C-alpha positions, 0 to 999 in steps of 0.5 A, spaced: 504 478 502 505 479 509 510 485 509 507 490 504 500 494 503 495 494 498 491 501 498 486 503 493 485 510 494 482 517 491 486 523 493 485 530 491 487 531 484 492 536 486 496 531 491 502 528 488 503 521 488 509 521 492 505 526 497 499 521 498 504 515 499 509 519 504 502 521 508 500 514 509 507 512 511 508 518 516 501 517 519 502 510 520 509 510 523 507 515 527 501 510 530 504 504 530 510 507 534 506 510 539 502 503 540 508 498 540 513 503 544 519 497 542 519 499 535 522 506 536 529 503 538 529 496 534 527 499 527 529 506 524 524 506 520 517 502 518 517 502 511 521 503 505 522 509 500 519 506 494 511 505 492 508 503 486 502 508 484 497 507 478 491 509 475 485 506 475 481 510 469 474 508 468 474 502 471 469 500 477 472 500 484 470 492 485 474 491 479 480 494 482 479 491 488 478 484 486 484 485 482 488 487 488 485 481 492 487 476 487 494 479 485 498 473 488 493 467 487 496 462 482 492 461 476 487 455 475 492 450 472 498 451 475 501 455 469 503 462 469 499 467 466 
């Protein structure tokens, strides 16, 4: 999807999901606005306040990455999964 990003992260257990999401959004916004000055006046914010967080448990990183990469692909046969 062109308008959002999936991240697979392993944060420190003491940091809440909202803290981690806020840190990513703040860092990204700061650097994008520094590089692309026109974003400062055209957009009041670069991201929404919403996010989705889930745990992967004892799943290999490769499995999670494959799941993220194929999230929006249609299953073979054209039917719904």
